[in-house]
C-alpha positions, 0 to 999 in steps of 0.5 A: 354938336354930336348925333347919332346916325342912326341906325338904319344901316341894315334890313330889319324884320316888320313888326307885325309881318316878320318880312324884311324891310329896308329904310332906303331905295334907289333907282333911275326912272325915264320915260318908263316908270319904275316902282317902289314897294313898301308896308307902313308900320305901327303910326298909321293912326297918326299918319305915315309917310314915304319919300322920293327924292330926285334932282330938280327934272324935266316938268314930266316927273309924275307919280301914282300909288297903289296897293297890292293885297297879299292875295295878287289884287291891285288898285292904282290912283291917277298920276299926279304930277307937279304941278299938284301939290297935294292930291287926296288919293281915293283907293278902295281895295275888296270893297274896303275905303283906305286912308286918307292917303296924300301925295304930295308935292314939294322942293327943297332950298336946293332944289330937290325935288319930292314926291310924299305919300302920305296915309292915315288909318282913319278909321284904325281897322287895320287895313292900311297896314296889311297892305303892300303900298307902291308908288311907280315915278317916271321921268325924274331921273336918279332918285332916292326912296324911304321910309323910317323902320323905326316905326316898323316900317320899310320899303319891300322886295315888291318893287321893278328891276331897275329898284335896288334895296338897300342901307345907302344914304341911310345916316338921319337928320341931324347928323347930315349937318355938315357941322354935326359929327355924326358917329356911328356904332362898332360892337363893344361887347358879345356877352353879358350876365344880368343880373339872375347871373345866366350869360347870353351871347348876341347875335344879329338879329337878320343873319343870326350870326354871332357879333365880333368884338370890333366889328361894325355895327349892321344897324349903323347907318350908312352913308353917303349922304345925298349931297356929299359935297355940301355935308361932308363924309357922313358918318364921321367916325365910330364909338362904342354902341353894341353891346353898351351897359348904360345907366337905366332909370328905375322908372323905366325898370318894369318895361325893360327884359330882365334879359338886359337887366345886369345892376340892380338897386341901388343904382340900375344898369341896362345891355342896350346897342344903337347910334344913340349908344356910341354917339354919347361916347364920342360926345364926351372924348371931344368934350374933354379935346374941349377942355384941353383947348376951347378954340377947337371947330368941328373941323378942328376935331375932325383933324384930331379924329383923323390923325388919332383913328384907327382902321380896320385893315383893308379900309380906306378913309373917309368911307361910307361906313367907317368914315375915317375909323373907330375912336381913340379917345387916349391918342386925341387926347394926347394930340390934343395940346392943353392950354392952360389960364392966360395962354393964347390958343393954340392954332387949330389942327389943320383938317383935310377931311374928316376923322375917327378910328377904328378896332374891328369889322361889321355886326348887328344886335341879337335877339327880338327885345333888343330890336325893340331896345334899338326901336326904343333908343330912337323913338326917344330921339328927337330926330326920328319924328321929322318927317323929313329926316331922310331928305335932301341934307341940311345946308 
């Protein structure tokens, strides 16, 4: 199985406030609480969730939830402990009741624990989405907080000094599974001509810097996972994912910005960006490897990719950004023994880690409509729907 690593490697503008939001925050909480701030996105009517994961702690681990208005007014809930499975929170600010909101505690098979904040805009008045929410945790030890920016929300600067916001540990499920090849994205095109004949340049949506061929896409989710010993190096490799010309269903043409449509009747094609563009490229190459040697398993495929991948100068293999590098299709194929009908399968290559190949450095997307494309790609990918997609990696 091949899976997109995810598009949460860098900050993204919030869907409404346009402030930068992150998918991941980390810190260490002792007796003094640490605060993680967040803004929810566009799915509050259905319920949105933020999670704080930590290893099996002392029984004293606790959390409380609060909201803060742009004017600085704050209200907080009562303290919740691990003994409380589900707590309905009663929060109101400026005379407006919020929620319903719940703080849930749970434990994964690995033993890791979680505080999960679930908020629903029950009356659909938008009040919940206009506030900065925060969770304060104590006595958890090291923790990782997550909120999926695919819905437009994310973690924000309203946090305590002991908390760091970044794109680390942002590879999404199922790409975190040990038997899955997780694929990040690199830049394969920096300009294109739409059907109107105008040449357009791609640039990083956060920094507004021009993209550079071969660099790692800044949106490409970074490792490591929360438990690298169980999952192995993630992402495993990188493949071209920014900016890629791919097939566009005619039914989607009306909803696609004309700036990215590069061919129309009889076949429609458009420019796209995302690890959902990179993972099919890797899947196609691996399918060709399996055609030559059907006995290959994920470890053997990683061994082939390791032996044939290319890394940028100064980047070590098995790192949390590139994996083993940019996929090199030709080299991987030439390194795979071809099995003819009736022949015994060849011995699987020895794998001393993970594999893949690289041609460049690091970059992201261009205009706001490219952000929309990224979000669309993510929304069509079922793995983004799971509320615990960034919890402990599968065993």
